[in-house]
C-alpha positions in Angstrom: 89.6 89.7 109.0 90.9 92.0 111.8 94.0 90.8 111.9 94.6 91.5 107.6 92.8 95.1 108.5 95.6 95.8 110.8 98.5 94.8 108.7 96.8 96.7 106.0 96.7 99.5 107.9 100.3 99.4 108.8 101.8 98.7 105.4 99.6 101.1 103.3 100.8 104.4 105.7 104.4 103.0 105.1 104.1 102.6 101.1 102.7 106.1 101.0 105.6 107.7 103.1 108.3 105.7 100.8 107.3 106.9 97.4 107.9 110.6 96.1 104.5 111.6 94.6 101.2 110.5 95.7 98.7 110.0 92.7 95.5 108.2 92.2 97.6 105.3 90.5 100.0 105.7 93.5 97.3 105.0 96.1 95.7 102.1 94.0 99.1 100.2 93.6 100.0 100.9 97.4 96.6 100.0 98.6 97.0 96.6 96.5 100.6 96.4 97.7 99.6 96.6 101.2 96.8 93.8 100.9 99.0 91.5 99.1 101.4 91.9 102.0 98.8 91.7 104.7 97.5 88.4 103.2 101.4 87.3 103.2 101.8 88.1 106.7 98.4 86.7 108.2 99.0 83.2 105.9 102.6 83.4 107.3 101.6 83.6 111.1 99.0 81.1 110.9 101.5 78.5 109.0 104.1 79.1 111.5 101.7 78.6 114.6 100.1 75.9 113.6 96.5 77.3 113.3 
């Protein structure tokens, strides 16, 4: 769980830096996209390392 939170903590601010206007909708979409990216990075790392 900690690794997923670490990935999310990196990806969420990156999303906010790359968009032009920050509103409630952008925060929700950015947080969700960062969570999906974090889960994908975690799963990929586990698959490559063989658990």
